[in-house]
C-alpha positions as CSV (number, residue, x, y, z in Angstrom):
1,X,0.1,-0.3,0.2
2,X,3.2,2.5,0.2
3,X,2.5,3.9,-3.2
4,X,5.1,6.5,-2.9
5,X,7.0,8.6,-0.2
6,X,4.7,11.4,-0.8
7,X,1.0,9.6,-0.9
8,X,-1.4,11.5,0.8
9,X,-4.5,10.0,1.5
10,X,-7.9,11.7,2.5
11,X,-9.9,10.6,5.1
12,X,-12.1,7.7,3.0
13,X,-9.6,6.9,1.3
14,X,-7.6,6.0,4.2
15,X,-10.3,4.0,5.7
16,X,-10.6,1.5,3.0
17,X,-7.0,1.2,2.8
18,X,-6.9,0.2,6.3
19,X,-10.2,-2.0,6.1
20,X,-8.0,-5.1,5.0
21,X,-5.7,-5.1,7.6
22,X,-8.4,-5.2,10.4
23,X,-10.3,-7.6,8.6
24,X,-7.0,-9.7,8.1
25,X,-6.0,-9.7,11.6
26,X,-9.3,-10.3,12.7
27,X,-9.4,-13.7,11.0
28,X,-5.8,-14.6,12.2
29,X,-5.8,-13.4,15.8
30,X,-2.6,-11.2,15.4
31,X,-1.8,-7.3,16.6
32,X,-1.5,-4.3,14.6
33,X,-0.2,-0.9,15.4
34,X,-1.5,2.3,14.5
35,X,1.3,5.3,14.6
36,X,-0.3,9.0,14.2
37,X,3.0,11.6,13.8
38,X,3.1,15.2,13.7
39,X,6.0,17.1,13.1
40,X,6.2,20.1,15.5
41,X,6.5,23.8,14.7
42,X,5.3,23.2,11.2
43,X,3.7,26.3,11.0
44,X,6.5,28.5,11.8
45,X,8.9,26.4,9.0
46,X,6.6,27.4,6.1
47,X,6.7,31.0,7.8
48,X,10.4,31.3,7.8
49,X,11.5,28.6,4.9
50,X,8.6,29.2,3.0
51,X,6.4,26.5,1.3
52,X,8.6,24.6,-1.2
53,X,11.5,24.1,1.8
54,X,8.6,22.8,4.2
55,X,7.3,20.5,1.0
56,X,10.6,19.4,0.8
57,X,10.8,18.7,4.4
58,X,8.0,16.5,4.1
59,X,9.2,14.3,1.3
60,X,12.2,14.0,3.2
61,X,10.4,13.1,6.4
62,X,8.3,10.5,4.5
63,X,11.5,8.7,3.2
64,X,12.9,8.5,6.7
65,X,9.6,6.7,7.3
66,X,10.0,4.6,4.1
67,X,13.6,3.3,5.1
68,X,12.6,2.0,8.7
69,X,9.7,0.3,7.2
70,X,9.0,-3.3,6.2
71,X,7.3,-4.0,3.5
72,X,3.9,-4.6,4.7
73,X,3.8,-1.7,6.6
74,X,1.5,1.2,5.2
75,X,2.3,5.1,5.7
76,X,0.7,8.2,4.5
77,X,0.5,11.7,5.0
78,X,-2.9,12.8,6.3
79,X,-2.7,16.1,7.4
80,X,-0.6,19.2,6.7
81,X,2.2,17.9,8.9
82,X,1.0,14.7,9.8
83,X,1.5,11.3,8.7
84,X,0.2,7.6,9.7
85,X,1.9,4.4,9.9
86,X,0.3,1.0,10.2
87,X,2.2,-1.9,12.0
88,X,0.8,-5.3,11.0
89,X,1.7,-8.4,12.5
90,X,3.3,-6.9,15.9
91,X,4.1,-9.3,18.7
92,X,3.4,-7.0,22.0
93,X,3.4,-3.3,23.0
94,X,7.3,-3.7,23.4
95,X,7.7,-4.4,19.8
96,X,5.8,-1.0,18.7
97,X,7.6,0.8,21.5
98,X,10.8,0.0,19.7
99,X,9.5,1.4,16.5
100,X,8.4,4.6,18.0
101,X,12.0,4.8,19.1
102,X,13.6,4.1,16.2
103,X,11.4,6.5,14.5
104,X,12.2,9.3,16.9
105,X,16.2,8.2,16.4
106,X,15.5,9.2,12.8
107,X,15.0,12.6,13.5
108,X,18.4,13.1,15.2
109,X,19.7,14.5,11.9
110,X,19.3,17.5,10.8
111,X,16.8,18.7,7.6
112,X,18.6,20.7,4.8
113,X,16.1,23.9,4.6
114,X,17.3,26.1,2.2
115,X,21.1,25.8,2.6
116,X,20.6,25.7,6.4
117,X,20.2,22.7,8.9
118,X,17.2,22.4,11.2
119,X,17.0,20.0,13.7
120,X,12.9,18.8,13.8
121,X,11.0,17.1,16.6
122,X,7.7,15.3,16.1
123,X,4.9,13.9,18.7
124,X,3.7,10.3,18.4
125,X,0.2,9.1,19.1
126,X,-0.4,4.9,19.1
127,X,-2.8,2.4,19.5
128,X,-2.9,-1.2,19.1
129,X,-5.6,-3.7,17.5
130,X,-7.2,-5.6,19.2
131,X,-6.4,-4.0,22.6
132,X,-7.7,-0.6,22.1
133,X,-10.5,-0.7,19.3
134,X,-11.7,-3.6,17.2
135,X,-12.6,-1.1,13.9
136,X,-10.5,1.0,12.3
137,X,-12.2,4.4,13.3
138,X,-12.2,3.7,16.3
139,X,-8.5,2.5,16.4
140,X,-7.3,6.0,14.6
141,X,-9.5,8.0,17.3
142,X,-7.8,6.1,20.0
143,X,-4.2,7.2,18.5
144,X,-5.3,10.6,18.0
145,X,-6.1,11.1,21.5
146,X,-2.9,9.4,22.3
147,X,-1.2,12.2,20.1
148,X,-2.9,15.1,22.1
149,X,-1.2,13.2,25.1
150,X,2.4,13.3,23.3
151,X,1.7,16.6,22.9
152,X,0.5,17.8,26.3
153,X,3.7,15.8,28.0
154,X,7.7,15.5,27.9
155,X,7.1,12.0,26.2
156,X,7.9,12.6,22.6
157,X,5.4,9.2,22.4
158,X,2.2,8.4,24.1
159,X,0.6,4.9,23.8
160,X,-3.3,4.6,24.3
161,X,-4.3,3.7,27.8
162,X,-8.0,3.8,29.3
163,X,-6.7,7.0,31.7
164,X,-5.9,8.9,28.0
165,X,-9.5,9.9,27.3
166,X,-10.0,11.4,30.6
167,X,-7.3,13.0,30.6
168,X,-7.9,14.8,27.1
169,X,-11.6,15.8,28.1
170,X,-10.1,17.6,31.3
171,X,-7.4,19.0,28.9
172,X,-10.3,20.1,26.4
173,X,-11.7,21.7,29.6
174,X,-9.0,23.5,30.8
175,X,-8.3,25.0,27.2
176,X,-11.9,26.2,27.0
177,X,-11.4,27.7,30.3
178,X,-8.2,29.7,29.4
179,X,-9.8,31.4,26.6
180,X,-11.9,33.6,29.1
181,X,-9.1,33.5,31.7
182,X,-8.1,37.2,30.8
183,X,-11.3,38.8,30.5
184,X,-12.1,37.3,33.8
185,X,-8.6,38.8,35.1
186,X,-7.8,35.6,36.9
187,X,-3.9,35.5,35.9
188,X,-1.4,37.2,38.4
189,X,2.1,37.4,38.4
190,X,4.7,35.9,41.3
191,X,8.2,37.1,41.4
192,X,10.8,34.9,42.7
193,X,14.0,37.1,44.0
194,X,17.4,36.3,42.1
195,X,20.7,37.8,44.4
196,X,23.6,38.5,43.6
197,X,26.4,36.2,45.2
198,X,29.4,38.7,44.7
199,X,27.7,41.8,46.6
200,X,24.9,40.4,48.6
201,X,22.1,42.5,47.1
202,X,19.0,41.8,45.4
203,X,20.0,41.3,41.4
204,X,16.0,41.1,39.9
205,X,13.3,38.5,39.9
206,X,11.8,35.7,37.5
207,X,8.2,36.8,36.7
208,X,6.0,33.1,37.0
209,X,2.4,33.6,35.9
210,X,-0.1,31.9,38.0
211,X,-4.0,30.9,37.2
212,X,-6.5,31.2,40.0
213,X,-9.9,29.5,37.9
214,X,-13.3,31.1,39.4
215,X,-14.5,27.3,39.5
216,X,-11.3,25.3,39.9
217,X,-9.0,26.8,42.1
218,X,-5.2,27.6,41.2
219,X,-4.6,25.6,38.2
220,X,-0.5,24.4,38.2
221,X,1.6,25.9,35.4
222,X,2.9,22.5,34.5
223,X,-0.9,21.5,33.7
224,X,-2.0,24.8,31.7
225,X,1.1,25.9,30.0
226,X,1.3,22.4,28.1
227,X,-2.4,23.4,27.0
228,X,-1.5,26.5,26.0
229,X,1.2,25.7,24.0
230,X,-0.9,23.1,21.8
231,X,-4.0,25.4,21.9
232,X,-1.7,28.4,20.2
233,X,-3.1,30.2,23.3
234,X,0.7,30.8,24.6
235,X,0.9,33.7,22.4
236,X,-1.4,35.8,24.0
237,X,-0.3,34.2,27.5
238,X,3.3,35.7,26.8
239,X,2.4,38.8,25.8
240,X,0.2,39.6,29.2
241,X,3.1,38.2,31.3
242,X,5.5,40.3,29.8
243,X,3.0,43.6,30.1
244,X,2.1,42.8,33.5
245,X,6.0,42.1,34.3
246,X,6.9,46.1,33.0
247,X,3.9,47.3,34.1
248,X,4.3,46.2,38.1
249,X,8.1,47.1,38.3
250,X,7.1,50.5,38.1
251,X,6.3,50.1,41.4
252,X,9.4,48.6,42.6
253,X,11.7,50.7,45.1
254,X,14.4,52.3,42.7
255,X,17.8,50.9,43.4
256,X,21.2,51.3,41.4
257,X,22.0,49.3,39.0
258,X,18.1,49.0,38.5
259,X,16.3,45.5,39.4
260,X,15.8,43.2,36.7
261,X,12.5,41.2,35.7
262,X,12.9,37.8,33.9
263,X,10.0,36.1,31.5
264,X,10.1,33.0,30.0
265,X,9.3,32.6,26.4
266,X,8.5,29.1,24.6
267,X,10.0,27.7,21.6
268,X,6.8,28.6,19.8
269,X,6.7,32.2,20.9
270,X,10.5,32.4,20.3
271,X,9.6,31.6,16.6
272,X,7.0,33.8,16.4
273,X,7.3,36.3,13.3
274,X,5.5,39.0,15.2
275,X,7.8,38.7,19.0
276,X,10.5,41.6,18.4
277,X,7.4,44.0,17.4
278,X,5.3,42.7,20.2
279,X,8.4,43.6,22.8
280,X,9.0,46.8,21.4
281,X,5.3,47.7,21.8
282,X,5.4,46.5,25.2
283,X,8.4,48.5,26.2
284,X,6.9,51.9,24.6
285,X,3.7,51.3,26.1
286,X,5.1,51.2,30.1
287,X,8.2,53.6,29.6
288,X,10.1,51.0,30.3
289,X,13.9,50.6,30.2
290,X,15.0,47.5,27.9
291,X,18.0,46.9,30.4
292,X,15.3,46.0,32.9
293,X,13.6,43.1,30.8
294,X,15.3,39.6,30.5
295,X,13.9,37.3,28.3
296,X,14.5,33.7,29.0
297,X,14.7,30.6,26.3
298,X,15.5,27.2,26.8
299,X,18.6,25.9,25.7
300,X,16.3,23.0,23.6
301,X,14.0,25.8,22.5
302,X,16.7,27.9,21.1
303,X,18.2,25.0,19.1
304,X,15.1,23.9,17.6
305,X,16.0,26.0,14.8
306,X,19.2,27.6,15.6
307,X,19.6,30.0,12.7
308,X,16.6,31.8,12.8
309,X,16.8,32.0,17.1
310,X,20.2,33.4,17.0
311,X,18.8,36.5,14.6
312,X,15.6,36.9,16.6
313,X,18.0,37.0,19.6
314,X,20.4,39.2,18.2
315,X,17.7,42.1,17.8
316,X,16.2,41.6,21.0
317,X,19.7,42.4,22.3
318,X,20.5,45.0,19.9
319,X,18.2,47.5,21.7
320,X,19.1,46.8,25.1
321,X,17.1,43.5,26.2
322,X,19.1,40.7,28.3
323,X,18.9,37.3,27.1
324,X,19.1,34.3,29.4
325,X,19.7,30.9,28.4
326,X,17.2,28.6,30.9
327,X,18.0,24.9,32.0
328,X,21.6,25.1,30.6
329,X,23.2,22.0,30.4
330,X,20.3,19.4,29.6
331,X,19.4,19.6,25.6
332,X,22.6,20.2,22.9
333,X,25.5,21.7,24.3
334,X,28.2,22.3,22.2
335,X,31.3,24.6,21.8
336,X,31.0,24.8,18.5
337,X,27.8,27.5,18.8
338,X,28.7,29.0,22.4
339,X,30.7,31.3,21.3
340,X,27.8,32.9,18.9
341,X,25.5,32.1,21.5
342,X,23.0,35.4,21.5
343,X,22.8,35.5,25.4
344,X,24.3,37.6,28.4
345,X,23.2,35.0,31.0
346,X,23.3,31.4,31.7
347,X,20.9,29.5,34.1
348,X,22.3,26.1,35.3
349,X,19.3,23.8,35.3
350,X,18.2,23.1,38.6
351,X,18.6,19.3,38.4
352,X,22.8,19.9,38.6
353,X,22.4,22.3,41.6
354,X,19.9,20.4,43.7
355,X,22.2,17.1,44.3
356,X,25.7,19.2,43.8
357,X,26.9,18.4,47.1
358,X,26.7,14.9,46.8
359,X,27.4,14.6,43.4
360,X,31.1,15.0,42.1
361,X,30.2,14.7,38.3
362,X,27.4,17.4,39.0
363,X,29.8,19.7,40.8
364,X,32.0,19.3,38.0
365,X,29.5,20.2,35.5
366,X,28.4,23.4,37.5
367,X,32.3,24.4,37.7
368,X,32.7,24.1,34.1
369,X,30.0,25.9,33.0
370,X,30.8,29.0,35.0
371,X,34.3,29.1,34.3
372,X,33.1,28.6,30.3
373,X,30.7,31.2,30.5
374,X,32.7,33.8,32.3
375,X,35.2,33.5,29.9
376,X,32.9,34.5,27.3
377,X,31.7,37.2,29.6
378,X,28.4,35.6,30.2
379,X,26.8,36.2,33.5
380,X,25.8,32.5,35.4
381,X,22.7,31.7,37.4
382,X,21.8,28.9,39.6
383,X,18.5,27.8,40.5
384,X,16.9,25.7,42.7
385,X,19.2,26.2,45.9
386,X,17.7,25.1,48.7
387,X,20.3,25.2,51.6
388,X,23.3,27.2,52.8
389,X,25.7,24.8,51.9
390,X,24.8,25.2,48.4
391,X,25.0,28.6,48.2
392,X,28.4,28.4,49.9
393,X,29.6,26.3,47.5
394,X,28.2,27.9,44.4
395,X,29.9,31.1,46.0
396,X,33.1,29.2,45.5
397,X,32.7,28.5,42.4
398,X,32.3,31.9,41.2
399,X,28.3,31.8,40.4
400,X,27.0,35.2,40.1
401,X,23.6,35.3,40.8
402,X,21.3,32.5,43.2
403,X,17.8,32.0,43.5
404,X,15.6,29.0,45.1
405,X,13.6,28.3,47.8
406,X,16.4,28.6,50.5
407,X,16.2,32.5,49.3
408,X,12.4,32.7,48.8
409,X,9.8,31.3,47.3
410,X,7.6,32.8,44.7
411,X,5.4,35.6,45.8
412,X,2.5,38.3,44.7
413,X,3.9,41.6,44.0
414,X,2.9,43.3,47.6
415,X,4.7,40.8,49.5
416,X,7.4,41.0,46.9
417,X,8.0,44.4,47.3
418,X,7.8,44.1,51.4
419,X,10.2,41.3,51.0
420,X,12.8,43.6,49.0
421,X,12.5,46.2,51.4
422,X,13.2,43.8,54.7
423,X,16.0,42.1,52.3
424,X,17.5,45.4,52.1
425,X,17.1,46.7,55.5
């Protein structure tokens, strides 16, 4: 049934194509797996590189799937950036898990787009016959639900379970509530202080969004942020956060140098063509000093499309903003790009900080990152500090900025100003 690497199936033809697989496996008592695979950030690829380059990416992606497939497997494109793969005659769930890992590993090599090397990622939803359904429409529906679960989690693939549908219904409910959260004034910013380890003075704070839904109460960011990413609402939430942060810092006590506020950017927002103009607009509206605003991007987000990310961040830095690379050490760290990194700050991932006193390797990593960053005139922030011993060790290693529960937990504006005044006193 693999007619070509770019075979495109509409829903009717897809169902006709797959019916014979179900009938064969019903009579023979065998298992099969449906894999739905979606290329992440495909819309941004279209915008940045153009439709011709995006079509070339789809062809190459399809060819990689075919190279990994067996003769009896079925592959087709079923959406702008979505492929379906049917694996007949599988032995068990472990068999399809192995196939999923192989498919995801095939994406490790970058794709060529208009002469640029671009590393892409994909999410995958998996359903099994007859374990999850015995007809093709239901089986595809279960795979779609599993794909939604994968998009909302840190894992690149998800296999349907009996809990999947309940989780997704809850996520849809959250998605609907999110659409009204700004109008209802349900968002609030909390601030977690950052302290200069050399002077002991307050350096600034990280702005962290909190959502108190009128019916459900507080909803954790690790639940609603992934939903906002998938639904596209992350853009409006980010603009709200940046504007709220710039508005609130006007009420902070005047210090020398002025206190900085950090705001997180997701990979989706980093690749938004409107990012630079939106930030400029927010600075203008609130009459804010660009040097007071730090935009944090994760290392993995930065490396999703390095060429475009570097251009965008360079432009943001050109009018005085600070750029911080968050979760440093967990992504694709490489000296090959480090000297060109468009940032003046690194945040060492808290997983290295938390256990550095007990783990010699973690302490060595922290020491190396600090020395390397200082060699390029980049400040280093350590987050996740939970005790005095860790704080003292970071001072000895020459770390610049400290953040963590040992110093203070995130707090609303009024409490933060009071904490700041007490700290200065």
